[in-house]
HTML snippet that shows the backbone in 3Dmol.js (N, CA, C, O; Angstrom):
<script src="https://3Dmol.org/build/3Dmol-min.js"></script>
<div id="view" style="width:600px;height:400px;position:relative"></div>
<script>
const pdb = `
ATOM      1  N   MET A   1       0.836  -1.191   0.000  1.00  0.00           N
ATOM      2  CA  MET A   1       0.000   0.000   0.000  1.00  0.00           C
ATOM      3  C   MET A   1       0.874   1.244   0.000  1.00  0.00           C
ATOM      4  O   MET A   1       1.958   1.265   0.582  1.00  0.00           O
ATOM      5  N   THR A   2       0.387   2.259  -0.654  1.00  0.00           N
ATOM      6  CA  THR A   2       1.077   3.541  -0.696  1.00  0.00           C
ATOM      7  C   THR A   2       0.151   4.597  -0.120  1.00  0.00           C
ATOM      8  O   THR A   2      -1.053   4.585  -0.377  1.00  0.00           O
ATOM      9  N   GLU A   3       0.708   5.499   0.651  1.00  0.00           N
ATOM     10  CA  GLU A   3      -0.081   6.601   1.206  1.00  0.00           C
ATOM     11  C   GLU A   3       0.072   7.829   0.330  1.00  0.00           C
ATOM     12  O   GLU A   3       1.166   8.138  -0.144  1.00  0.00           O
ATOM     13  N   TYR A   4      -1.032   8.523   0.122  1.00  0.00           N
ATOM     14  CA  TYR A   4      -1.042   9.758  -0.644  1.00  0.00           C
ATOM     15  C   TYR A   4      -1.642  10.856   0.225  1.00  0.00           C
ATOM     16  O   TYR A   4      -2.581  10.614   0.984  1.00  0.00           O
ATOM     17  N   THR A   5      -1.105  12.042   0.111  1.00  0.00           N
ATOM     18  CA  THR A   5      -1.636  13.190   0.833  1.00  0.00           C
ATOM     19  C   THR A   5      -2.694  13.843  -0.034  1.00  0.00           C
ATOM     20  O   THR A   5      -2.448  14.178  -1.192  1.00  0.00           O
ATOM     21  N   ILE A   6      -3.878  14.020   0.543  1.00  0.00           N
ATOM     22  CA  ILE A   6      -4.963  14.660  -0.198  1.00  0.00           C
ATOM     23  C   ILE A   6      -5.338  15.971   0.483  1.00  0.00           C
ATOM     24  O   ILE A   6      -5.113  16.159   1.678  1.00  0.00           O
ATOM     25  N   VAL A   7      -5.906  16.859  -0.297  1.00  0.00           N
ATOM     26  CA  VAL A   7      -6.430  18.131   0.210  1.00  0.00           C
ATOM     27  C   VAL A   7      -7.901  18.177  -0.184  1.00  0.00           C
ATOM     28  O   VAL A   7      -8.255  17.968  -1.344  1.00  0.00           O
ATOM     29  N   ILE A   8      -8.748  18.455   0.801  1.00  0.00           N
ATOM     30  CA  ILE A   8     -10.181  18.600   0.535  1.00  0.00           C
ATOM     31  C   ILE A   8     -10.556  20.035   0.867  1.00  0.00           C
ATOM     32  O   ILE A   8     -10.290  20.521   1.966  1.00  0.00           O
ATOM     33  N   GLU A   9     -11.179  20.708  -0.101  1.00  0.00           N
ATOM     34  CA  GLU A   9     -11.550  22.108   0.065  1.00  0.00           C
ATOM     35  C   GLU A   9     -13.052  22.290  -0.106  1.00  0.00           C
ATOM     36  O   GLU A   9     -13.693  21.601  -0.899  1.00  0.00           O
ATOM     37  N   ASP A  10     -13.594  23.226   0.648  1.00  0.00           N
ATOM     38  CA  ASP A  10     -14.993  23.599   0.502  1.00  0.00           C
ATOM     39  C   ASP A  10     -15.113  24.401  -0.785  1.00  0.00           C
ATOM     40  O   ASP A  10     -14.489  25.454  -0.926  1.00  0.00           O
ATOM     41  N   ALA A  11     -15.911  23.907  -1.721  1.00  0.00           N
ATOM     42  CA  ALA A  11     -16.070  24.573  -3.014  1.00  0.00           C
ATOM     43  C   ALA A  11     -17.399  25.318  -3.107  1.00  0.00           C
ATOM     44  O   ALA A  11     -17.846  25.662  -4.201  1.00  0.00           O
ATOM     45  N   GLY A  12     -18.025  25.565  -1.969  1.00  0.00           N
ATOM     46  CA  GLY A  12     -19.283  26.301  -1.957  1.00  0.00           C
ATOM     47  C   GLY A  12     -20.475  25.367  -1.962  1.00  0.00           C
ATOM     48  O   GLY A  12     -21.141  25.196  -0.941  1.00  0.00           O
ATOM     49  N   SER A  13     -20.748  24.761  -3.111  1.00  0.00           N
ATOM     50  CA  SER A  13     -21.908  23.864  -3.203  1.00  0.00           C
ATOM     51  C   SER A  13     -21.527  22.396  -3.012  1.00  0.00           C
ATOM     52  O   SER A  13     -22.399  21.530  -2.944  1.00  0.00           O
ATOM     53  N   ASN A  14     -20.230  22.120  -2.925  1.00  0.00           N
ATOM     54  CA  ASN A  14     -19.748  20.766  -2.674  1.00  0.00           C
ATOM     55  C   ASN A  14     -18.325  20.841  -2.138  1.00  0.00           C
ATOM     56  O   ASN A  14     -17.862  21.913  -1.749  1.00  0.00           O
ATOM     57  N   PHE A  15     -17.633  19.712  -2.115  1.00  0.00           N
ATOM     58  CA  PHE A  15     -16.238  19.679  -1.691  1.00  0.00           C
ATOM     59  C   PHE A  15     -15.400  19.122  -2.828  1.00  0.00           C
ATOM     60  O   PHE A  15     -15.822  18.198  -3.523  1.00  0.00           O
ATOM     61  N   SER A  16     -14.218  19.681  -3.016  1.00  0.00           N
ATOM     62  CA  SER A  16     -13.313  19.191  -4.049  1.00  0.00           C
ATOM     63  C   SER A  16     -12.060  18.644  -3.380  1.00  0.00           C
ATOM     64  O   SER A  16     -11.637  19.119  -2.326  1.00  0.00           O
ATOM     65  N   ALA A  17     -11.480  17.641  -4.014  1.00  0.00           N
ATOM     66  CA  ALA A  17     -10.286  17.007  -3.454  1.00  0.00           C
ATOM     67  C   ALA A  17      -9.246  16.834  -4.549  1.00  0.00           C
ATOM     68  O   ALA A  17      -9.576  16.608  -5.714  1.00  0.00           O
ATOM     69  N   TYR A  18      -7.992  16.944  -4.154  1.00  0.00           N
ATOM     70  CA  TYR A  18      -6.901  16.648  -5.077  1.00  0.00           C
ATOM     71  C   TYR A  18      -5.775  15.972  -4.316  1.00  0.00           C
ATOM     72  O   TYR A  18      -5.742  15.984  -3.086  1.00  0.00           O
ATOM     73  N   VAL A  19      -4.856  15.384  -5.066  1.00  0.00           N
ATOM     74  CA  VAL A  19      -3.758  14.625  -4.483  1.00  0.00           C
ATOM     75  C   VAL A  19      -2.470  15.413  -4.649  1.00  0.00           C
ATOM     76  O   VAL A  19      -2.114  15.800  -5.762  1.00  0.00           O
ATOM     77  N   VAL A  20      -1.779  15.650  -3.560  1.00  0.00           N
ATOM     78  CA  VAL A  20      -0.498  16.352  -3.600  1.00  0.00           C
ATOM     79  C   VAL A  20       0.526  15.440  -4.276  1.00  0.00           C
ATOM     80  O   VAL A  20       0.760  14.317  -3.828  1.00  0.00           O
ATOM     81  N   GLY A  21       1.131  15.931  -5.356  1.00  0.00           N
ATOM     82  CA  GLY A  21       2.162  15.178  -6.050  1.00  0.00           C
ATOM     83  C   GLY A  21       1.651  14.233  -7.117  1.00  0.00           C
ATOM     84  O   GLY A  21       2.444  13.529  -7.742  1.00  0.00           O
ATOM     85  N   LEU A  22       0.336  14.196  -7.344  1.00  0.00           N
ATOM     86  CA  LEU A  22      -0.235  13.340  -8.380  1.00  0.00           C
ATOM     87  C   LEU A  22      -1.113  14.229  -9.253  1.00  0.00           C
ATOM     88  O   LEU A  22      -2.341  14.207  -9.172  1.00  0.00           O
ATOM     89  N   ASP A  23      -0.440  15.008 -10.087  1.00  0.00           N
ATOM     90  CA  ASP A  23      -1.117  16.024 -10.897  1.00  0.00           C
ATOM     91  C   ASP A  23      -2.263  15.450 -11.714  1.00  0.00           C
ATOM     92  O   ASP A  23      -2.142  14.390 -12.327  1.00  0.00           O
ATOM     93  N   GLY A  24      -3.373  16.170 -11.709  1.00  0.00           N
ATOM     94  CA  GLY A  24      -4.524  15.792 -12.508  1.00  0.00           C
ATOM     95  C   GLY A  24      -5.477  14.829 -11.835  1.00  0.00           C
ATOM     96  O   GLY A  24      -6.513  14.489 -12.407  1.00  0.00           O
ATOM     97  N   CYS A  25      -5.154  14.384 -10.643  1.00  0.00           N
ATOM     98  CA  CYS A  25      -6.026  13.449  -9.932  1.00  0.00           C
ATOM     99  C   CYS A  25      -6.921  14.249  -8.990  1.00  0.00           C
ATOM    100  O   CYS A  25      -6.467  14.747  -7.959  1.00  0.00           O
ATOM    101  N   ILE A  26      -8.201  14.367  -9.357  1.00  0.00           N
ATOM    102  CA  ILE A  26      -9.142  15.189  -8.600  1.00  0.00           C
ATOM    103  C   ILE A  26     -10.466  14.450  -8.442  1.00  0.00           C
ATOM    104  O   ILE A  26     -10.754  13.499  -9.168  1.00  0.00           O
ATOM    105  N   ALA A  27     -11.263  14.902  -7.485  1.00  0.00           N
ATOM    106  CA  ALA A  27     -12.603  14.346  -7.277  1.00  0.00           C
ATOM    107  C   ALA A  27     -13.430  15.373  -6.522  1.00  0.00           C
ATOM    108  O   ALA A  27     -12.902  16.340  -5.973  1.00  0.00           O
ATOM    109  N   THR A  28     -14.726  15.147  -6.505  1.00  0.00           N
ATOM    110  CA  THR A  28     -15.636  16.005  -5.746  1.00  0.00           C
ATOM    111  C   THR A  28     -16.605  15.135  -4.964  1.00  0.00           C
ATOM    112  O   THR A  28     -16.690  13.926  -5.180  1.00  0.00           O
ATOM    113  N   GLY A  29     -17.333  15.767  -4.055  1.00  0.00           N
ATOM    114  CA  GLY A  29     -18.373  15.075  -3.308  1.00  0.00           C
ATOM    115  C   GLY A  29     -19.261  16.073  -2.607  1.00  0.00           C
ATOM    116  O   GLY A  29     -18.865  17.218  -2.392  1.00  0.00           O
ATOM    117  N   GLN A  30     -20.442  15.656  -2.252  1.00  0.00           N
ATOM    118  CA  GLN A  30     -21.372  16.536  -1.539  1.00  0.00           C
ATOM    119  C   GLN A  30     -20.962  16.734  -0.088  1.00  0.00           C
ATOM    120  O   GLN A  30     -21.337  17.730   0.531  1.00  0.00           O
ATOM    121  N   THR A  31     -20.195  15.793   0.462  1.00  0.00           N
ATOM    122  CA  THR A  31     -19.691  15.880   1.834  1.00  0.00           C
ATOM    123  C   THR A  31     -18.195  15.623   1.830  1.00  0.00           C
ATOM    124  O   THR A  31     -17.642  15.156   0.834  1.00  0.00           O
ATOM    125  N   VAL A  32     -17.542  15.929   2.942  1.00  0.00           N
ATOM    126  CA  VAL A  32     -16.108  15.630   3.072  1.00  0.00           C
ATOM    127  C   VAL A  32     -15.885  14.131   2.913  1.00  0.00           C
ATOM    128  O   VAL A  32     -14.955  13.704   2.228  1.00  0.00           O
ATOM    129  N   GLU A  33     -16.736  13.339   3.545  1.00  0.00           N
ATOM    130  CA  GLU A  33     -16.596  11.887   3.491  1.00  0.00           C
ATOM    131  C   GLU A  33     -16.745  11.359   2.058  1.00  0.00           C
ATOM    132  O   GLU A  33     -16.003  10.471   1.638  1.00  0.00           O
ATOM    133  N   GLU A  34     -17.695  11.905   1.322  1.00  0.00           N
ATOM    134  CA  GLU A  34     -17.893  11.483  -0.063  1.00  0.00           C
ATOM    135  C   GLU A  34     -16.713  11.903  -0.931  1.00  0.00           C
ATOM    136  O   GLU A  34     -16.277  11.140  -1.793  1.00  0.00           O
ATOM    137  N   ALA A  35     -16.198  13.100  -0.713  1.00  0.00           N
ATOM    138  CA  ALA A  35     -15.025  13.555  -1.471  1.00  0.00           C
ATOM    139  C   ALA A  35     -13.825  12.654  -1.184  1.00  0.00           C
ATOM    140  O   ALA A  35     -13.063  12.328  -2.094  1.00  0.00           O
ATOM    141  N   GLU A  36     -13.654  12.253   0.070  1.00  0.00           N
ATOM    142  CA  GLU A  36     -12.548  11.367   0.430  1.00  0.00           C
ATOM    143  C   GLU A  36     -12.712   9.998  -0.238  1.00  0.00           C
ATOM    144  O   GLU A  36     -11.751   9.447  -0.776  1.00  0.00           O
ATOM    145  N   SER A  37     -13.902   9.466  -0.202  1.00  0.00           N
ATOM    146  CA  SER A  37     -14.157   8.179  -0.847  1.00  0.00           C
ATOM    147  C   SER A  37     -13.918   8.263  -2.354  1.00  0.00           C
ATOM    148  O   SER A  37     -13.321   7.367  -2.951  1.00  0.00           O
ATOM    149  N   ASN A  38     -14.391   9.349  -2.956  1.00  0.00           N
ATOM    150  CA  ASN A  38     -14.235   9.522  -4.402  1.00  0.00           C
ATOM    151  C   ASN A  38     -12.783   9.716  -4.810  1.00  0.00           C
ATOM    152  O   ASN A  38     -12.374   9.258  -5.876  1.00  0.00           O
ATOM    153  N   ILE A  39     -11.991  10.397  -3.963  1.00  0.00           N
ATOM    154  CA  ILE A  39     -10.586  10.596  -4.334  1.00  0.00           C
ATOM    155  C   ILE A  39      -9.821   9.286  -4.206  1.00  0.00           C
ATOM    156  O   ILE A  39      -8.866   9.061  -4.950  1.00  0.00           O
ATOM    157  N   ARG A  40     -10.217   8.418  -3.283  1.00  0.00           N
ATOM    158  CA  ARG A  40      -9.591   7.087  -3.214  1.00  0.00           C
ATOM    159  C   ARG A  40      -9.798   6.344  -4.530  1.00  0.00           C
ATOM    160  O   ARG A  40      -8.859   5.775  -5.086  1.00  0.00           O
ATOM    161  N   ASP A  41     -11.037   6.356  -5.021  1.00  0.00           N
ATOM    162  CA  ASP A  41     -11.330   5.711  -6.301  1.00  0.00           C
ATOM    163  C   ASP A  41     -10.572   6.379  -7.435  1.00  0.00           C
ATOM    164  O   ASP A  41     -10.069   5.704  -8.333  1.00  0.00           O
ATOM    165  N   ALA A  42     -10.490   7.702  -7.397  1.00  0.00           N
ATOM    166  CA  ALA A  42      -9.791   8.452  -8.447  1.00  0.00           C
ATOM    167  C   ALA A  42      -8.303   8.122  -8.473  1.00  0.00           C
ATOM    168  O   ALA A  42      -7.707   8.026  -9.546  1.00  0.00           O
ATOM    169  N   ILE A  43      -7.703   7.949  -7.302  1.00  0.00           N
ATOM    170  CA  ILE A  43      -6.280   7.600  -7.236  1.00  0.00           C
ATOM    171  C   ILE A  43      -6.054   6.250  -7.904  1.00  0.00           C
ATOM    172  O   ILE A  43      -5.151   6.106  -8.728  1.00  0.00           O
ATOM    173  N   GLU A  44      -6.872   5.261  -7.552  1.00  0.00           N
ATOM    174  CA  GLU A  44      -6.721   3.930  -8.149  1.00  0.00           C
ATOM    175  C   GLU A  44      -6.883   3.998  -9.668  1.00  0.00           C
ATOM    176  O   GLU A  44      -6.099   3.398 -10.403  1.00  0.00           O
ATOM    177  N   PHE A  45      -7.891   4.723 -10.138  1.00  0.00           N
ATOM    178  CA  PHE A  45      -8.142   4.871 -11.566  1.00  0.00           C
ATOM    179  C   PHE A  45      -6.987   5.593 -12.256  1.00  0.00           C
ATOM    180  O   PHE A  45      -6.555   5.196 -13.338  1.00  0.00           O
ATOM    181  N   HIS A  46      -6.493   6.648 -11.628  1.00  0.00           N
ATOM    182  CA  HIS A  46      -5.398   7.442 -12.183  1.00  0.00           C
ATOM    183  C   HIS A  46      -4.135   6.582 -12.333  1.00  0.00           C
ATOM    184  O   HIS A  46      -3.477   6.610 -13.372  1.00  0.00           O
ATOM    185  N   LEU A  47      -3.809   5.821 -11.285  1.00  0.00           N
ATOM    186  CA  LEU A  47      -2.617   4.971 -11.329  1.00  0.00           C
ATOM    187  C   LEU A  47      -2.771   3.864 -12.372  1.00  0.00           C
ATOM    188  O   LEU A  47      -1.810   3.529 -13.063  1.00  0.00           O
ATOM    189  N   GLU A  48      -3.958   3.302 -12.488  1.00  0.00           N
ATOM    190  CA  GLU A  48      -4.214   2.285 -13.497  1.00  0.00           C
ATOM    191  C   GLU A  48      -3.996   2.857 -14.903  1.00  0.00           C
ATOM    192  O   GLU A  48      -3.401   2.203 -15.761  1.00  0.00           O
ATOM    193  N   GLY A  49      -4.478   4.071 -15.126  1.00  0.00           N
ATOM    194  CA  GLY A  49      -4.279   4.725 -16.413  1.00  0.00           C
ATOM    195  C   GLY A  49      -2.806   4.976 -16.697  1.00  0.00           C
ATOM    196  O   GLY A  49      -2.347   4.809 -17.826  1.00  0.00           O
ATOM    197  N   MET A  50      -2.070   5.376 -15.671  1.00  0.00           N
ATOM    198  CA  MET A  50      -0.636   5.600 -15.849  1.00  0.00           C
ATOM    199  C   MET A  50       0.058   4.299 -16.246  1.00  0.00           C
ATOM    200  O   MET A  50       0.905   4.283 -17.140  1.00  0.00           O
ATOM    201  N   ARG A  51      -0.313   3.203 -15.568  1.00  0.00           N
ATOM    202  CA  ARG A  51       0.282   1.904 -15.898  1.00  0.00           C
ATOM    203  C   ARG A  51      -0.030   1.507 -17.348  1.00  0.00           C
ATOM    204  O   ARG A  51       0.852   1.065 -18.084  1.00  0.00           O
ATOM    205  N   LEU A  52      -1.281   1.669 -17.738  1.00  0.00           N
ATOM    206  CA  LEU A  52      -1.694   1.292 -19.096  1.00  0.00           C
ATOM    207  C   LEU A  52      -0.978   2.093 -20.168  1.00  0.00           C
ATOM    208  O   LEU A  52      -0.718   1.582 -21.257  1.00  0.00           O
ATOM    209  N   HIS A  53      -0.654   3.355 -19.864  1.00  0.00           N
ATOM    210  CA  HIS A  53       0.042   4.210 -20.826  1.00  0.00           C
ATOM    211  C   HIS A  53       1.557   4.096 -20.736  1.00  0.00           C
ATOM    212  O   HIS A  53       2.282   4.750 -21.486  1.00  0.00           O
ATOM    213  N   GLY A  54       2.035   3.257 -19.807  1.00  0.00           N
ATOM    214  CA  GLY A  54       3.476   3.076 -19.658  1.00  0.00           C
ATOM    215  C   GLY A  54       4.157   4.214 -18.931  1.00  0.00           C
ATOM    216  O   GLY A  54       5.382   4.331 -18.967  1.00  0.00           O
ATOM    217  N   ASP A  55       3.376   5.056 -18.272  1.00  0.00           N
ATOM    218  CA  ASP A  55       3.965   6.160 -17.510  1.00  0.00           C
ATOM    219  C   ASP A  55       4.596   5.631 -16.230  1.00  0.00           C
ATOM    220  O   ASP A  55       4.131   4.647 -15.655  1.00  0.00           O
ATOM    221  N   GLN A  56       5.645   6.287 -15.796  1.00  0.00           N
ATOM    222  CA  GLN A  56       6.303   5.914 -14.552  1.00  0.00           C
ATOM    223  C   GLN A  56       5.464   6.398 -13.377  1.00  0.00           C
ATOM    224  O   GLN A  56       5.079   7.566 -13.321  1.00  0.00           O
ATOM    225  N   LEU A  57       5.185   5.507 -12.446  1.00  0.00           N
ATOM    226  CA  LEU A  57       4.444   5.887 -11.245  1.00  0.00           C
ATOM    227  C   LEU A  57       5.341   6.723 -10.349  1.00  0.00           C
ATOM    228  O   LEU A  57       6.561   6.564 -10.375  1.00  0.00           O
ATOM    229  N   PRO A  58       4.748   7.620  -9.548  1.00  0.00           N
ATOM    230  CA  PRO A  58       5.561   8.454  -8.674  1.00  0.00           C
ATOM    231  C   PRO A  58       6.399   7.588  -7.726  1.00  0.00           C
ATOM    232  O   PRO A  58       5.876   6.687  -7.070  1.00  0.00           O
ATOM    233  N   SER A  59       7.675   7.867  -7.664  1.00  0.00           N
ATOM    234  CA  SER A  59       8.551   7.087  -6.779  1.00  0.00           C
ATOM    235  C   SER A  59       8.751   7.782  -5.437  1.00  0.00           C
ATOM    236  O   SER A  59       9.162   7.156  -4.460  1.00  0.00           O
ATOM    237  N   HIS A  60       8.464   9.054  -5.397  1.00  0.00           N
ATOM    238  CA  HIS A  60       8.568   9.785  -4.139  1.00  0.00           C
ATOM    239  C   HIS A  60       7.491  10.863  -4.126  1.00  0.00           C
ATOM    240  O   HIS A  60       7.097  11.387  -5.167  1.00  0.00           O
ATOM    241  N   MET A  61       7.044  11.167  -2.965  1.00  0.00           N
ATOM    242  CA  MET A  61       5.994  12.172  -2.817  1.00  0.00           C
ATOM    243  C   MET A  61       6.585  13.399  -2.132  1.00  0.00           C
ATOM    244  O   MET A  61       7.586  13.296  -1.424  1.00  0.00           O
ATOM    245  N   PRO A  62       5.971  14.550  -2.341  1.00  0.00           N
ATOM    246  CA  PRO A  62       6.480  15.770  -1.714  1.00  0.00           C
ATOM    247  C   PRO A  62       6.362  15.708  -0.198  1.00  0.00           C
ATOM    248  O   PRO A  62       5.560  14.952   0.350  1.00  0.00           O
ATOM    249  N   ILE A  63       7.152  16.495   0.445  1.00  0.00           N
ATOM    250  CA  ILE A  63       7.059  16.653   1.899  1.00  0.00           C
ATOM    251  C   ILE A  63       6.022  17.731   2.178  1.00  0.00           C
ATOM    252  O   ILE A  63       6.105  18.837   1.645  1.00  0.00           O
ATOM    253  N   VAL A  64       5.062  17.407   2.999  1.00  0.00           N
ATOM    254  CA  VAL A  64       3.990  18.344   3.330  1.00  0.00           C
ATOM    255  C   VAL A  64       4.086  18.683   4.816  1.00  0.00           C
ATOM    256  O   VAL A  64       4.128  17.791   5.663  1.00  0.00           O
ATOM    257  N   LYS A  65       4.121  19.967   5.119  1.00  0.00           N
ATOM    258  CA  LYS A  65       4.177  20.420   6.503  1.00  0.00           C
ATOM    259  C   LYS A  65       3.201  21.560   6.691  1.00  0.00           C
ATOM    260  O   LYS A  65       2.806  22.225   5.734  1.00  0.00           O
ATOM    261  N   THR A  66       2.822  21.774   7.919  1.00  0.00           N
ATOM    262  CA  THR A  66       2.004  22.911   8.282  1.00  0.00           C
ATOM    263  C   THR A  66       2.870  23.854   9.103  1.00  0.00           C
ATOM    264  O   THR A  66       3.565  23.421  10.023  1.00  0.00           O
ATOM    265  N   VAL A  67       2.831  25.144   8.774  1.00  0.00           N
ATOM    266  CA  VAL A  67       3.603  26.127   9.523  1.00  0.00           C
ATOM    267  C   VAL A  67       2.658  27.157  10.118  1.00  0.00           C
ATOM    268  O   VAL A  67       1.580  27.408   9.580  1.00  0.00           O
ATOM    269  N   ARG A  68       3.061  27.739  11.210  1.00  0.00           N
ATOM    270  CA  ARG A  68       2.264  28.792  11.850  1.00  0.00           C
ATOM    271  C   ARG A  68       2.946  30.144  11.641  1.00  0.00           C
ATOM    272  O   ARG A  68       4.167  30.270  11.735  1.00  0.00           O
ATOM    273  N   VAL A  69       2.133  31.129  11.360  1.00  0.00           N
ATOM    274  CA  VAL A  69       2.644  32.497  11.237  1.00  0.00           C
ATOM    275  C   VAL A  69       1.675  33.413  11.975  1.00  0.00           C
ATOM    276  O   VAL A  69       0.493  33.099  12.120  1.00  0.00           O
ATOM    277  N   ALA A  70       2.182  34.529  12.429  1.00  0.00           N
ATOM    278  CA  ALA A  70       1.311  35.499  13.087  1.00  0.00           C
ATOM    279  C   ALA A  70       0.366  36.115  12.068  1.00  0.00           C
ATOM    280  O   ALA A  70       0.773  36.450  10.955  1.00  0.00           O
ATOM    281  N   SER A  71      -0.876  36.261  12.445  1.00  0.00           N
ATOM    282  CA  SER A  71      -1.822  36.880  11.511  1.00  0.00           C
ATOM    283  C   SER A  71      -2.614  37.962  12.192  1.00  0.00           C
ATOM    284  O   SER A  71      -3.461  38.596  11.563  1.00  0.00           O
TER     285      SER A  71
END
`;
const viewer = $3Dmol.createViewer("view");
viewer.addModel(pdb, "pdb");
viewer.setStyle({}, {cartoon: {color: "spectrum"}});
viewer.zoomTo();
viewer.render();
</script>
């Protein structure tokens, strides 16, 4: 199994999700939970497409951190 970092954002009328380091892999859902479920399916589909096209799968993922700044 491989872990992927996802970002889920409130898009107003629904939620959108994308995968950090896996360009073009996106999904939406009416709830956060649905967006998360849909992005899991999207990741599997995206990787399958990459394999079928002979593309190299990501060998390393970006480092993601949260920083605090005064606001």
